[in-house]
C-alpha positions as a Markdown table, in Angstrom:
| # | Residue | x | y | z |
|---|---|---|---|---|
| 1 | Unk | -0.1 | 0.0 | -0.2 |
| 2 | Unk | 1.0 | 3.5 | -0.4 |
| 3 | Unk | -0.2 | 6.7 | -0.1 |
| 4 | Unk | 0.4 | 9.8 | -2.3 |
| 5 | Unk | 0.1 | 13.1 | -1.2 |
| 6 | Unk | 1.3 | 17.0 | -1.4 |
| 7 | Unk | 0.7 | 20.7 | -1.3 |
| 8 | Unk | 1.2 | 23.7 | -3.5 |
| 9 | Unk | 1.5 | 27.0 | -1.0 |
| 10 | Unk | 1.7 | 30.4 | -2.9 |
| 11 | Unk | 2.1 | 33.9 | -1.1 |
| 12 | Unk | 2.0 | 37.4 | -2.5 |
| 13 | Unk | 4.5 | 39.0 | -0.1 |
| 14 | Unk | 5.0 | 42.4 | 0.6 |
| 15 | Unk | 7.8 | 42.9 | 2.1 |
| 16 | Unk | 10.7 | 39.6 | 3.5 |
| 17 | Unk | 8.9 | 37.5 | 5.4 |
| 18 | Unk | 9.7 | 34.7 | 7.8 |
| 19 | Unk | 8.2 | 31.2 | 7.3 |
| 20 | Unk | 8.4 | 28.0 | 9.5 |
| 21 | Unk | 7.0 | 25.4 | 7.5 |
| 22 | Unk | 5.9 | 21.6 | 8.6 |
| 23 | Unk | 5.0 | 20.2 | 5.6 |
| 24 | Unk | 7.3 | 17.4 | 4.9 |
| 25 | Unk | 6.5 | 13.8 | 6.0 |
| 26 | Unk | 7.7 | 13.0 | 9.3 |
| 27 | Unk | 10.7 | 10.0 | 9.3 |
| 28 | Unk | 9.1 | 7.9 | 11.6 |
| 29 | Unk | 10.0 | 3.6 | 11.8 |
| 30 | Unk | 6.2 | 2.6 | 11.1 |
| 31 | Unk | 6.7 | 4.3 | 7.5 |
| 32 | Unk | 9.1 | 4.5 | 4.8 |
| 33 | Unk | 9.2 | 7.6 | 2.7 |
| 34 | Unk | 9.7 | 6.3 | -1.2 |
| 35 | Unk | 10.0 | 9.5 | -2.7 |
| 36 | Unk | 9.8 | 13.1 | -2.2 |
| 37 | Unk | 10.4 | 16.4 | -3.4 |
| 38 | Unk | 10.3 | 19.8 | -2.2 |
| 39 | Unk | 10.7 | 23.3 | -4.2 |
| 40 | Unk | 10.7 | 26.9 | -3.4 |
| 41 | Unk | 10.0 | 29.7 | -6.0 |
| 42 | Unk | 12.2 | 31.5 | -5.9 |
| 43 | Unk | 14.9 | 29.1 | -4.8 |
| 44 | Unk | 15.8 | 30.2 | -1.2 |
| 45 | Unk | 18.1 | 29.1 | 1.4 |
| 46 | Unk | 16.6 | 27.1 | 4.3 |
| 47 | Unk | 17.0 | 25.9 | 7.7 |
| 48 | Unk | 15.9 | 22.4 | 8.3 |
| 49 | Unk | 15.4 | 20.7 | 11.5 |
| 50 | Unk | 14.3 | 17.2 | 13.2 |
| 51 | Unk | 12.3 | 17.1 | 16.0 |
| 52 | Unk | 13.8 | 13.8 | 17.3 |
| 53 | Unk | 10.9 | 12.6 | 19.7 |
| 54 | Unk | 8.1 | 12.6 | 16.7 |
| 55 | Unk | 10.3 | 12.5 | 13.7 |
| 56 | Unk | 8.7 | 15.9 | 12.7 |
| 57 | Unk | 10.1 | 17.9 | 10.4 |
| 58 | Unk | 10.5 | 21.8 | 10.1 |
| 59 | Unk | 11.9 | 23.9 | 7.5 |
| 60 | Unk | 12.6 | 28.0 | 8.0 |
| 61 | Unk | 13.0 | 30.3 | 5.5 |
| 62 | Unk | 12.8 | 33.8 | 4.6 |
| 63 | Unk | 11.0 | 34.8 | 1.8 |
| 64 | Unk | 11.4 | 38.2 | -0.3 |
| 65 | Unk | 8.6 | 40.5 | -1.4 |
| 66 | Unk | 6.7 | 39.3 | -4.2 |
| 67 | Unk | 5.3 | 35.8 | -5.2 |
| 68 | Unk | 6.6 | 32.9 | -3.3 |
| 69 | Unk | 5.3 | 29.6 | -3.6 |
| 70 | Unk | 6.2 | 26.2 | -2.0 |
| 71 | Unk | 5.6 | 23.1 | -3.8 |
| 72 | Unk | 5.8 | 19.8 | -2.0 |
| 73 | Unk | 5.0 | 15.5 | -3.1 |
| 74 | Unk | 5.9 | 12.7 | -1.5 |
| 75 | Unk | 5.0 | 8.8 | -1.5 |
| 76 | Unk | 4.7 | 7.0 | 1.4 |
| 77 | Unk | 4.3 | 3.0 | 2.7 |
| 78 | Unk | 4.1 | 1.9 | 6.1 |
| 79 | Unk | 6.7 | -0.9 | 6.9 |
| 80 | Unk | 6.2 | -3.9 | 7.1 |
| 81 | Unk | 4.9 | -5.3 | 10.4 |
| 82 | Unk | 4.2 | -1.6 | 12.0 |
| 83 | Unk | 1.3 | -0.8 | 13.7 |
| 84 | Unk | -0.3 | 2.5 | 14.9 |
| 85 | Unk | 1.3 | 3.7 | 18.3 |
| 86 | Unk | -0.8 | 3.3 | 21.1 |
| 87 | Unk | -0.7 | 6.6 | 21.7 |
| 88 | Unk | -1.9 | 7.9 | 19.2 |
| 89 | Unk | -5.2 | 10.4 | 19.5 |
| 90 | Unk | -8.0 | 8.8 | 17.7 |
| 91 | Unk | -10.5 | 11.9 | 17.2 |
| 92 | Unk | -11.4 | 14.3 | 14.1 |
| 93 | Unk | -9.6 | 17.4 | 13.7 |
| 94 | Unk | -12.8 | 19.3 | 14.5 |
| 95 | Unk | -13.2 | 17.8 | 17.8 |
| 96 | Unk | -9.7 | 17.2 | 19.1 |
| 97 | Unk | -9.0 | 18.7 | 22.2 |
| 98 | Unk | -7.1 | 21.8 | 22.3 |
| 99 | Unk | -4.6 | 20.5 | 24.9 |
| 100 | Unk | -3.6 | 17.8 | 22.0 |
| 101 | Unk | -1.6 | 20.1 | 19.4 |
| 102 | Unk | 1.7 | 21.0 | 20.8 |
| 103 | Unk | 2.7 | 24.8 | 20.9 |
| 104 | Unk | 5.8 | 24.6 | 22.4 |
| 105 | Unk | 7.6 | 23.2 | 19.1 |
| 106 | Unk | 7.9 | 26.8 | 17.3 |
| 107 | Unk | 9.4 | 28.1 | 20.9 |
| 108 | Unk | 11.8 | 24.9 | 20.8 |
| 109 | Unk | 13.0 | 26.1 | 17.6 |
| 110 | Unk | 13.2 | 29.7 | 18.3 |
| 111 | Unk | 15.4 | 28.9 | 21.3 |
| 112 | Unk | 17.7 | 26.5 | 19.0 |
| 113 | Unk | 18.2 | 28.6 | 16.2 |
| 114 | Unk | 18.2 | 32.6 | 18.0 |
């Protein structure tokens, strides 16, 4: 079984603008990333950060004024024998409790890179 996913985010900016993106597939032992491609238009230097506890990946860029586009696509497969971890929340996004959202992640990135 494979899952194909992707997104394109487009912005029109009036001034240089910092972004922190969390769009890439997490690196975890329960899934294999078969293919992925990420591109910024215009091409920009980027700083990547991996949250070791979850495998979540973050990208920070400072986009110039004008049109700015992020394009991402990936193909992911579950690894043989993998199961959903028991701690995984089971709720629809609209009904998940607010406490399930980790707000400390951007602060941790700012402390690490500031």
